[in-house]
VOPAGU-2260 file (C-alpha; in pm, 1 decimal, decimal comma):
REM VOPAGU-2260
SITE   aa  ch    i         X         Y         Z
SITE  MET   A    0   -2655,2   -3594,6     569,3
SITE  ARG   A    1   -2848,4   -3270,9     582,0
SITE  ASP   A    2   -2605,3   -3131,7     842,2
SITE  ALA   A    3   -2309,7   -3233,2     626,6
SITE  LYS   A    4   -2460,2   -3053,3     329,8
SITE  ARG   A    5   -2528,5   -2750,4     546,0
SITE  VAL   A    6   -2167,0   -2743,6     669,3
SITE  LYS   A    7   -2034,5   -2790,1     316,7
SITE  GLY   A    8   -2260,9   -2514,9     189,3
SITE  THR   A    9   -2152,4   -2284,1     471,4
SITE  ARG   A   10   -1787,5   -2355,9     397,8
SITE  ARG   A   11   -1836,7   -2277,8      31,1
SITE  THR   A   12   -2011,0   -1954,7     127,5
SITE  ARG   A   13   -1722,7   -1854,9     355,0
SITE  GLU   A   14   -1465,9   -1943,8      90,9
SITE  GLY   A   15   -1659,1   -1752,4    -172,1
SITE  THR   A   16   -1680,0   -1448,4      54,2
SITE  ALA   A   17   -1307,3   -1469,1     132,6
SITE  ALA   A   18   -1224,7   -1494,8    -237,6
SITE  ARG   A   19   -1431,7   -1184,2    -310,8
SITE  GLN   A   20   -1275,1    -987,7     -23,7
SITE  ARG   A   21    -914,9   -1093,8     -83,1
SITE  PRO   A   22    -818,5    -837,0    -349,2
SITE  THR   A   23    -978,3    -548,7    -161,5
SITE  VAL   A   24    -706,5    -556,5     106,0
SITE  PHE   A   25    -441,2    -464,8    -147,7
SITE  ASP   A   26    -668,1    -225,9    -336,1
SITE  ASP   A   27    -772,2     -47,8     -16,9
SITE  VAL   A   28    -413,8      -1,0     101,8
SITE  TYR   A   29    -297,9     122,2    -238,4
SITE  ARG   A   30    -586,0     366,3    -276,4
SITE  THR   A   31    -535,5     491,4      78,3
SITE  MET   A   32    -177,6     584,7      -6,2
SITE  VAL   A   33    -275,8     741,1    -338,4
SITE  GLN   A   34    -555,0     950,3    -188,8
SITE  LYS   A   35    -410,0    1041,0     151,1
SITE  MET   A   36     -35,9    1038,5      73,2
SITE  PRO   A   37     -14,3    1133,8    -296,9
SITE  GLU   A   38     342,1    1253,8    -248,2
SITE  LEU   A   39     442,5     884,7    -234,5
SITE  MET   A   40     346,0     858,6    -602,1
SITE  ILE   A   41     611,7    1106,3    -712,7
SITE  PRO   A   42     920,1     882,0    -664,0
SITE  LEU   A   43     731,6     602,9    -843,2
SITE  ILE   A   44     652,4     830,7   -1137,4
SITE  ASN   A   45    1014,6     945,9   -1144,8
SITE  GLU   A   46    1133,7     584,5   -1146,7
SITE  VAL   A   47     902,5     467,2   -1424,4
SITE  PHE   A   48     896,6     768,1   -1655,4
SITE  HIS   A   49    1247,5     903,3   -1584,9
SITE  THR   A   50    1122,1    1237,3   -1460,7
SITE  ASN   A   51    1272,3    1439,7   -1178,7
SITE  TYR   A   52     975,8    1588,6    -995,4
SITE  PRO   A   53    1027,1    1702,1    -634,4
SITE  GLU   A   54     796,4    1524,3    -390,3
SITE  ASP   A   55     628,2    1849,3    -289,4
SITE  ILE   A   56     541,7    1948,7    -647,4
SITE  GLU   A   57     186,9    2070,4    -700,2
SITE  LYS   A   58     -34,0    1785,4    -816,0
SITE  ALA   A   59    -401,7    1742,0    -886,6
SITE  GLN   A   60    -589,0    1417,5    -831,9
SITE  LEU   A   61    -835,5    1375,9   -1114,1
SITE  ARG   A   62   -1165,9    1199,6   -1069,9
SITE  ASN   A   63   -1116,0     825,3   -1094,2
SITE  GLU   A   64   -1438,0     725,2   -1267,4
SITE  HIS   A   65   -1468,0     735,9   -1642,6
SITE  LEU   A   66   -1802,0     661,8   -1805,6
SITE  GLU   A   67   -1832,5     500,9   -2143,4
SITE  ILE   A   68   -2142,6     418,8   -2346,0
SITE  GLN   A   69   -2234,5      89,7   -2180,2
SITE  LYS   A   70   -2010,2      43,8   -1880,3
SITE  LYS   A   71   -1824,1     216,1   -1605,0
SITE  LEU   A   72   -1444,8     211,7   -1593,8
SITE  ILE   A   73   -1281,4     234,9   -1252,5
SITE  THR   A   74    -920,9     345,6   -1234,8
SITE  ASP   A   75    -690,8     341,7    -933,5
SITE  SER   A   76    -503,1     668,5    -961,9
SITE  ILE   A   77    -489,5     960,9   -1201,9
SITE  LEU   A   78    -262,1    1254,6   -1123,3
SITE  ASN   A   79    -198,0    1570,1   -1319,3
SITE  ILE   A   80     155,2    1701,7   -1269,8
SITE  ALA   A   81     309,7    1990,7   -1461,7
SITE  GLY   A   82      50,7    1959,1   -1736,4
SITE  ASN   A   83     100,0    1582,5   -1777,4
SITE  THR   A   84    -151,4    1314,1   -1683,6
SITE  TYR   A   85     -26,1    1000,4   -1506,9
SITE  HIS   A   86    -237,0     689,0   -1460,3
SITE  ILE   A   87    -105,3     396,3   -1253,6
SITE  GLU   A   88    -308,1      84,3   -1181,5
SITE  CYS   A   89    -227,9    -163,5    -904,0
SITE  GLN   A   90    -262,0    -535,8    -980,9
SITE  SER   A   91    -222,8    -808,0    -717,9
SITE  THR   A   92    -255,2   -1107,2    -952,7
SITE  PRO   A   93    -181,6   -1162,3   -1323,6
SITE  ASP   A   94    -464,9   -1071,0   -1556,1
SITE  GLY   A   95    -470,4   -1172,1   -1920,8
SITE  GLN   A   96    -703,9    -883,1   -2001,9
SITE  MET   A   97    -493,4    -614,1   -1835,0
SITE  ALA   A   98    -338,1    -486,2   -2159,6
SITE  LEU   A   99    -681,0    -429,8   -2314,7
SITE  ARG   A  100    -813,4    -272,4   -1995,2
SITE  MET   A  101    -522,5     -27,2   -1981,8
SITE  PHE   A  102    -586,3      70,8   -2344,0
SITE  GLU   A  103    -954,8     113,1   -2259,1
SITE  TYR   A  104    -875,6     325,0   -1953,1
SITE  GLY   A  105    -622,7     531,2   -2147,2
SITE  ALA   A  106    -869,2     596,7   -2428,4
SITE  ALA   A  107   -1138,2     706,5   -2180,8
SITE  ILE   A  108    -898,3     945,3   -2007,5
SITE  ALA   A  109    -770,7    1080,9   -2340,3
SITE  LEU   A  110   -1121,3    1139,2   -2474,2
SITE  GLU   A  111   -1230,6    1312,0   -2156,2
SITE  ASN   A  112    -929,4    1543,3   -2171,6
SITE  ALA   A  113    -992,4    1612,9   -2540,3
SITE  HIS   A  114   -1356,9    1705,2   -2480,7
SITE  ARG   A  115   -1260,2    1932,9   -2194,3
SITE  GLN   A  116    -957,1    2108,2   -2344,0
SITE  HIS   A  117   -1008,5    2113,2   -2720,9
SITE  PRO   A  118   -1360,6    2200,4   -2838,2
SITE  ALA   A  119   -1401,1    2066,7   -3192,3
SITE  ASP   A  120   -1545,6    2395,0   -3320,5
SITE  ILE   A  121   -1228,4    2585,8   -3228,0
SITE  VAL   A  122    -934,1    2358,9   -3312,8
SITE  PRO   A  123    -902,6    2004,6   -3446,4
SITE  PRO   A  124    -929,3    1778,4   -3140,5
SITE  ARG   A  125    -608,9    1614,0   -3024,7
SITE  VAL   A  126    -634,0    1286,5   -2831,7
SITE  ARG   A  127    -344,3    1250,8   -2589,5
SITE  PHE   A  128    -310,7     930,3   -2392,4
SITE  PRO   A  129    -186,3     955,6   -2033,0
SITE  PHE   A  130     149,5     829,0   -1913,0
SITE  ALA   A  131      36,2     488,8   -1789,0
SITE  ALA   A  132     186,8     199,8   -1595,1
SITE  VAL   A  133      74,8    -102,2   -1393,8
SITE  LEU   A  134     210,3    -184,6   -1049,4
SITE  TYR   A  135     241,6    -564,2   -1017,2
SITE  LEU   A  136     247,5    -672,5    -653,0
SITE  ARG   A  137     325,0   -1031,4    -754,4
SITE  SER   A  138     545,8   -1133,2   -1043,6
SITE  ALA   A  139     740,1   -1429,5   -1180,7
SITE  GLU   A  140    1034,3   -1483,0   -1414,7
SITE  GLN   A  141     800,1   -1497,2   -1713,2
SITE  THR   A  142     623,7   -1172,3   -1621,5
SITE  PRO   A  143     692,2    -928,8   -1908,1
SITE  ASP   A  144     835,4    -582,2   -1862,5
SITE  ALA   A  145     545,5    -417,6   -2044,7
SITE  LEU   A  146     194,0    -476,6   -2169,4
SITE  THR   A  147     137,5    -422,8   -2540,5
SITE  VAL   A  148    -167,7    -369,2   -2758,1
SITE  ILE   A  149    -131,0    -347,8   -3137,1
SITE  ILE   A  150    -368,1     -96,2   -3295,8
SITE  ASN   A  151    -449,7    -176,1   -3659,1
SITE  LEU   A  152    -562,3     129,3   -3856,6
SITE  PRO   A  153    -779,1     107,9   -4169,5
SITE  ASP   A  154    -492,2     234,0   -4388,6
SITE  GLY   A  155    -283,2     -68,8   -4290,8
SITE  ARG   A  156     -63,2      96,3   -4032,4
SITE  GLU   A  157       3,9     -78,6   -3700,9
SITE  ILE   A  158      66,4     130,2   -3389,9
SITE  PRO   A  159     195,6     -46,4   -3077,0
SITE  TYR   A  160      63,6      84,7   -2745,0
SITE  HIS   A  161     303,5      -2,5   -2461,9
SITE  VAL   A  162     236,1      17,8   -2087,9
SITE  PRO   A  163     535,4     -51,9   -1858,4
SITE  LEU   A  164     503,3    -292,5   -1565,5
SITE  ILE   A  165     654,9    -214,5   -1226,9
SITE  LYS   A  166     736,0    -535,3   -1040,1
SITE  VAL   A  167     742,8    -459,0    -668,1
SITE  GLN   A  168     922,8    -783,6    -586,7
SITE  ALA   A  169    1211,9    -688,9    -816,2
SITE  PHE   A  170    1317,7    -411,1    -575,6
SITE  SER   A  171    1529,6    -493,4    -272,6
SITE  LEU   A  172    1471,0    -317,5      58,1
SITE  ASP   A  173    1785,9    -109,5       2,8
SITE  GLU   A  174    1665,7      -3,4    -343,0
SITE  ILE   A  175    1325,3      90,4    -204,8
SITE  PHE   A  176    1483,1     329,2      44,1
SITE  GLN   A  177    1746,3     453,5    -197,9
SITE  LYS   A  178    1477,1     546,1    -450,7
SITE  ARG   A  179    1225,6     649,7    -182,4
SITE  LEU   A  180     967,7     402,4    -311,1
SITE  PHE   A  181     793,1     389,4      27,3
SITE  LEU   A  182     472,6     304,1    -157,4
SITE  PHE   A  183     614,3     -50,4    -195,9
SITE  LEU   A  184     670,0    -116,1     175,3
SITE  PRO   A  185     320,0    -240,2     269,5
SITE  PHE   A  186     344,8    -502,5      -6,3
SITE  TYR   A  187     698,6    -616,1      80,3
SITE  ILE   A  188     571,8    -926,1     263,7
SITE  LEU   A  189     431,0   -1068,2     -61,3
SITE  ARG   A  190     778,2   -1183,3    -167,9
SITE  TYR   A  191     767,8   -1428,4     125,3
SITE  GLU   A  192     410,8   -1539,0      63,5
SITE  LYS   A  193     500,6   -1887,3     -64,5
SITE  ASP   A  194     749,1   -1946,8     218,1
SITE  CYS   A  195     526,8   -1851,0     512,3
SITE  ALA   A  196     470,9   -2208,2     632,2
SITE  ALA   A  197     844,1   -2285,6     627,7
SITE  ILE   A  198     930,7   -1955,6     798,0
SITE  GLU   A  199     676,3   -2023,0    1073,7
SITE  GLN   A  200     846,9   -2355,3    1156,0
SITE  ASP   A  201    1208,7   -2235,9    1126,7
SITE  GLU   A  202    1341,0   -2006,9    1399,6
SITE  VAL   A  203    1638,3   -1899,7    1189,6
SITE  ARG   A  204    1427,8   -1799,9     890,5
SITE  LEU   A  205    1172,9   -1632,6    1116,2
SITE  GLY   A  206    1451,4   -1438,7    1284,7
SITE  LYS   A  207    1580,4   -1317,3     948,7
SITE  LEU   A  208    1231,8   -1202,1     849,4
SITE  LEU   A  209    1186,9   -1010,5    1174,7
SITE  ASP   A  210    1533,6    -858,4    1141,7
SITE  GLU   A  211    1438,9    -736,6     795,9
SITE  TYR   A  212    1121,1    -575,2     924,7
SITE  LYS   A  213    1310,3    -423,9    1214,4
SITE  ARG   A  214    1554,2    -270,0     965,8
SITE  MET   A  215    1261,1    -148,6     757,4
SITE  SER   A  216    1100,7      13,9    1060,4
SITE  GLU   A  217    1420,1     175,3    1188,7
SITE  THR   A  218    1523,5     308,2     847,4
SITE  LEU   A  219    1177,5     446,2     773,6
SITE  ASN   A  220    1167,2     607,6    1115,7
SITE  GLU   A  221    1510,4     759,6    1067,0
SITE  VAL   A  222    1433,0     898,6     721,9
SITE  LEU   A  223    1089,1    1041,1     799,0
SITE  SER   A  224    1175,9    1171,0    1146,3
SITE  ALA   A  225    1466,3    1365,2     998,3
SITE  GLU   A  226    1215,4    1525,2     761,2
SITE  ASP   A  227     965,0    1589,0    1043,5
SITE  HIS   A  228     714,8    1347,0     888,5
SITE  GLU   A  229     632,3    1134,7    1192,0
SITE  ALA   A  230     264,7    1126,2    1096,4
SITE  ARG   A  231     351,1     972,6     760,6
SITE  TYR   A  232     560,2     711,8     940,3
SITE  GLY   A  233     265,9     616,4    1158,4
SITE  ASP   A  234      27,5     597,1     863,1
SITE  LEU   A  235     265,3     385,3     654,9
SITE  THR   A  236     340,8     153,3     944,9
SITE  ARG   A  237     -27,5      84,6    1001,6
SITE  LEU   A  238     -68,0      -3,9     633,9
SITE  ILE   A  239     237,4    -231,5     649,9
SITE  VAL   A  240      90,2    -408,8     951,6
SITE  ARG   A  241    -246,7    -440,9     779,3
SITE  ILE   A  242     -99,3    -628,1     482,2
SITE  THR   A  243     135,2    -845,1     689,9
SITE  ASP   A  244    -150,5    -936,3     923,3
SITE  TYR   A  245    -348,6   -1051,1     621,3
SITE  ILE   A  246     -68,7   -1252,7     456,8
SITE  LEU   A  247      43,1   -1404,1     788,8
SITE  ARG   A  248    -309,5   -1461,5     921,6
SITE  ASP   A  249    -250,3   -1839,2     954,3
SITE  TYR   A  250     102,8   -1810,5    1097,8
SITE  ARG   A  251      83,2   -1699,9    1458,6
SITE  GLN   A  252     453,4   -1661,6    1540,3
SITE  ALA   A  253     541,3   -1469,7    1224,8
SITE  LYS   A  254     234,7   -1248,2    1247,7
SITE  LYS   A  255     295,1   -1167,4    1614,0
SITE  GLY   A  256     663,7   -1095,3    1552,6
SITE  VAL   A  257     611,0    -857,4    1261,6
SITE  HIS   A  258     315,1    -692,9    1432,6
SITE  THR   A  259     518,2    -632,4    1747,3
SITE  THR   A  260     817,3    -503,7    1551,9
SITE  MET   A  261     619,0    -254,8    1346,1
SITE  GLY   A  262     342,6    -173,2    1594,3
SITE  GLY   A  263     592,6    -116,4    1872,7
SITE  ARG   A  264     772,4     139,6    1664,6
SITE  VAL   A  265     450,1     336,3    1616,8
SITE  LEU   A  266     405,3     360,6    1993,6
SITE  GLU   A  267     767,6     458,5    2040,3
SITE  LEU   A  268     744,5     728,4    1777,9
SITE  TYR   A  269     426,9     860,5    1939,2
SITE  SER   A  270     599,8     881,0    2275,8
SITE  GLU   A  271     899,6    1055,8    2122,3
SITE  ARG   A  272     668,8    1312,1    1961,4
SITE  LEU   A  273     494,2    1385,2    2291,2
SITE  LEU   A  274     827,9    1408,8    2465,8
SITE  ARG   A  275     952,8    1664,8    2215,0
SITE  ARG   A  276     627,3    1857,9    2258,4
SITE  GLY   A  277     683,2    1868,9    2634,3
SITE  LYS   A  278    1036,7    1997,1    2587,6
SITE  ALA   A  279     915,0    2261,4    2342,3
SITE  GLU   A  280     651,1    2379,4    2587,4
SITE  GLY   A  281     912,4    2408,7    2857,5
SITE  LYS   A  282    1147,2    2596,1    2625,6
SITE  ALA   A  283     868,9    2838,0    2533,1
SITE  GLU   A  284     832,5    2931,9    2899,5
SITE  GLY   A  285    1192,3    3045,6    2893,4
SITE  LYS   A  286    1272,7    2908,8    3236,4
SITE  ALA   A  287    1471,2    2601,3    3333,2
SITE  GLU   A  288    1218,5    2505,2    3596,0
SITE  GLY   A  289     934,8    2543,2    3345,9
SITE  LYS   A  290    1113,9    2318,4    3099,5
SITE  ALA   A  291    1176,5    2056,7    3365,5
SITE  GLU   A  292     815,0    2062,9    3483,1
SITE  ALA   A  293     678,9    2026,6    3127,6
SITE  THR   A  294     917,0    1740,5    3054,8
SITE  ILE   A  295     834,9    1560,4    3379,9
SITE  SER   A  296     463,3    1602,6    3314,4
SITE  THR   A  297     499,2    1452,9    2966,6
SITE  LEU   A  298     711,7    1164,1    3092,6
SITE  ARG   A  299     463,4    1093,3    3370,4
SITE  SER   A  300     182,1    1077,2    3114,2
SITE  LEU   A  301     379,3     841,6    2888,9
SITE  VAL   A  302     462,8     608,7    3176,5
SITE  LYS   A  303     100,7     594,2    3293,7
SITE  LYS   A  304     -13,5     509,7    2941,8
SITE  GLY   A  305     245,5     234,4    2921,2
SITE  LEU   A  306     421,5     390,1    2622,1
SITE  ILE   A  307     762,3     407,0    2790,9
SITE  SER   A  308     909,0     246,7    3100,0
SITE  ILE   A  309    1007,8     421,6    3422,7
SITE  SER   A  310    1373,3     340,8    3351,7
SITE  ALA   A  311    1350,3     506,6    3007,0
SITE  ALA   A  312    1184,6     813,8    3157,1
SITE  ALA   A  313    1449,1     837,2    3427,5
SITE  ALA   A  314    1725,5     803,3    3170,6
SITE  GLU   A  315    1574,0    1088,6    2970,4
SITE  LEU   A  316    1605,1    1315,8    3273,6
SITE  GLY   A  317    1940,4    1173,8    3379,2
SITE  VAL   A  318    1820,6    1067,1    3724,0
SITE  SER   A  319    1765,9     738,3    3905,5
SITE  GLU   A  320    1435,1     552,4    3883,1
SITE  ASP   A  321    1358,0     632,5    4248,8
SITE  ALA   A  322    1431,2     999,1    4190,4
SITE  PHE   A  323    1203,6    1006,4    3889,4
SITE  LYS   A  324     921,3     837,1    4083,1
SITE  LYS   A  325     944,5    1109,4    4347,6
SITE  MET   A  326     962,4    1389,4    4089,9
SITE  ALA   A  327     666,7    1248,0    3895,8
SITE  MET   A  328     478,7    1152,7    4213,1
SITE  LEU   A  329     438,0     791,3    4098,1
């Protein structure tokens, strides 16, 4: 009986720990993108607030901790762009208190800006709330399009405070790429969350899921490679894999398939980058033989690391596999 209680207690402890850790996966991925790839926020801001900022516009990340009298408010992302403050929170599950929290966050940000920019002894202080929105990773038919708080003033006036909701699952893969909402890609798997068990047991449905992730990978690679942003591709792909690994943690076939599809593309992109570097080094030498030697050296390195096959390396040089082996001394 004691052992049974111990096992039950251990299970509860594990479940409690898992419950506490669960939201941090989504929060960590979102904050990683906000902090390390802030340019991904620009298309989202353009979509929500109908602006037209270029992705390379100058932006300042403001500190994300706002202190009030008795408690500490933690916000996910605050950006200052062209004199405007934008605050976007990420929410993985519905929260009945989210409207009040957004008002609380907005008031803290507005007060901080007022204290910093408008000293009361110079001009009457002006409190300006930030442009705010909430990114909902999960949503349902009944999920509203905005959060609303009604502010009742002593003189009887009522002022509605609206915060728009962005429902990630409402955007198709084509729309995500069309609008460059790459920030949504790591969370794309959440739309299949309730169907994971059925997908795992159905080869046709699993095949469709893997085809979709293959299309995601190829399109993202094509878009970012054309813009010479291979590093961003690699970073995004790792975040995509991190979320899919978490959601598919109990579904071996689906997890392995998506991981292979996305992870394989990272390796391929890495090999392509090294190959281009080898060609560039050869070109810099200004001699055909120098270019060939640099390319062969790079291909040899890629083959030894297992990043490309001998047949792929030979095809790159336009020679037979045997000829490549001799040239690369393999």
